[in-house]
C-alpha positions as CSV (number, residue, x, y, z in Angstrom):
1,M,-10.3,26.7,25.1
2,L,-12.8,24.2,24.1
3,E,-14.1,24.7,20.2
4,K,-17.3,23.6,18.9
5,I,-17.7,22.0,15.5
6,N,-21.5,21.8,14.0
7,W,-22.0,19.5,11.4
8,S,-25.5,18.2,9.5
9,F,-26.3,16.3,6.5
10,K,-29.1,15.2,4.3
11,V,-29.4,12.2,1.7
12,Q,-32.4,12.4,0.2
13,V,-33.5,8.7,-2.3
14,T,-35.3,10.1,-5.2
15,N,-38.8,8.9,-4.9
16,G,-37.6,7.4,-1.7
17,P,-36.8,8.4,2.5
18,T,-35.0,11.4,3.0
19,L,-32.7,11.0,6.1
20,T,-31.3,14.3,8.1
21,E,-28.7,14.1,11.0
22,S,-27.2,17.0,13.0
23,G,-25.3,17.9,15.9
24,E,-22.8,19.6,17.2
25,L,-18.9,18.1,19.0
26,T,-16.6,20.0,21.4
27,V,-13.3,19.4,21.0
28,D,-10.0,20.3,22.1
29,A,-8.5,21.5,19.2
30,Y,-8.9,21.1,15.4
31,D,-6.6,21.6,12.7
32,V,-7.4,21.6,9.1
33,V,-4.5,21.4,5.9
34,E,-5.0,22.0,1.9
35,V,-2.9,20.4,-0.3
36,T,-2.4,20.2,-3.4
37,I,-1.8,16.4,-4.9
38,P,0.0,16.8,-8.2
39,K,-1.4,14.2,-11.5
40,T,2.8,13.1,-11.4
41,G,1.3,10.1,-9.6
42,D,3.7,10.6,-6.9
43,A,2.8,10.4,-3.2
44,V,2.0,13.4,-0.9
45,T,2.1,12.4,2.5
46,I,0.2,14.9,4.8
47,A,1.3,14.7,8.0
48,V,-2.0,15.7,10.2
49,Q,-1.5,14.2,13.6
50,P,-4.5,14.1,14.9
51,D,-4.2,11.6,18.6
52,G,-7.4,11.8,19.6
53,A,-9.0,12.6,16.3
54,Q,-13.4,13.0,16.9
55,F,-14.1,14.2,13.9
56,I,-12.3,13.5,10.5
57,Y,-13.8,15.5,7.1
58,I,-11.4,15.0,3.8
59,S,-12.1,16.3,0.5
60,A,-10.9,17.2,-3.1
61,T,-11.9,19.3,-5.9
62,S,-11.6,16.3,-8.2
63,Y,-11.9,12.4,-6.6
64,K,-10.8,10.9,-10.2
65,D,-8.6,8.5,-9.5
66,L,-7.7,9.8,-5.8
67,S,-6.9,7.2,-3.4
68,Y,-4.9,7.5,0.3
69,T,-3.4,4.9,2.9
70,V,-3.5,6.1,6.8
71,D,-0.2,5.5,8.5
72,G,0.8,2.8,5.7
73,G,-2.4,0.8,6.2
74,S,-4.8,-0.6,3.4
75,D,-5.5,2.0,0.2
76,V,-8.6,3.9,0.5
77,T,-10.2,4.6,-2.4
78,F,-11.5,8.7,-2.4
79,D,-14.3,8.6,-4.1
80,A,-16.2,10.8,-2.3
81,A,-15.9,13.1,0.3
82,H,-15.0,11.5,4.0
83,I,-17.0,12.5,6.6
84,L,-16.0,10.7,10.4
85,I,-18.1,11.1,13.4
86,G,-17.0,10.2,16.7
87,E,-14.0,8.8,18.4
88,G,-15.3,5.0,17.4
89,A,-15.8,6.5,13.2
90,A,-12.6,8.3,13.4
91,G,-11.2,5.1,14.7
92,L,-11.9,3.6,12.0
93,L,-8.7,4.5,9.3
94,S,-6.1,4.1,12.5
95,A,-4.9,3.9,15.4
96,T,-3.5,6.8,15.9
97,Q,-4.5,8.7,11.9
98,Q,-0.5,10.7,12.0
99,D,0.5,10.3,8.2
100,F,-2.1,10.0,5.2
101,E,-0.6,9.3,2.0
102,F,-3.0,11.1,-0.8
103,T,-1.9,9.8,-5.1
104,N,-3.7,11.5,-7.4
105,A,-3.6,8.9,-10.4
106,D,-5.8,11.4,-12.5
107,T,-2.8,12.6,-15.6
108,T,-4.3,15.3,-16.7
109,A,-5.0,17.9,-13.1
110,D,-4.0,17.8,-10.2
111,T,-6.7,18.3,-6.9
112,K,-6.6,19.4,-4.3
113,V,-7.0,18.0,-0.7
114,R,-8.7,20.0,2.4
115,I,-8.6,17.9,5.3
116,L,-10.4,19.2,8.8
117,V,-9.6,17.0,11.6
118,G,-11.3,18.0,15.4
119,R,-9.6,16.3,18.6
120,K,-8.8,15.9,22.1
121,A,-5.4,17.5,23.0
122,T,-4.4,15.6,26.0
123,S,-4.9,12.0,27.4
């Protein structure tokens, strides 16, 4: 069964332009994962397994001292929500995007990470 992801965003520059964009993306399946990343600084691996990703949204309850890698790649600073729309954008993370490893270097508080992936279910 096909699923639809409706998305929109608005960007406004103070005393400058306002840009808006919206769209609808049809995907075969979607996955939602929510995991607590402890304040210990120990890495937590989330097995998302979104082969064929067409949409990736990653958010957190706090972005203080948070980072992640995808499939053992380079460290990505996670200082705001990440939204990747389309296969080209989603493909920037890695070829397979299976294991997201998060590290919370903030020693004062745990944080929750939420990932929504829209993907193809077949190749």
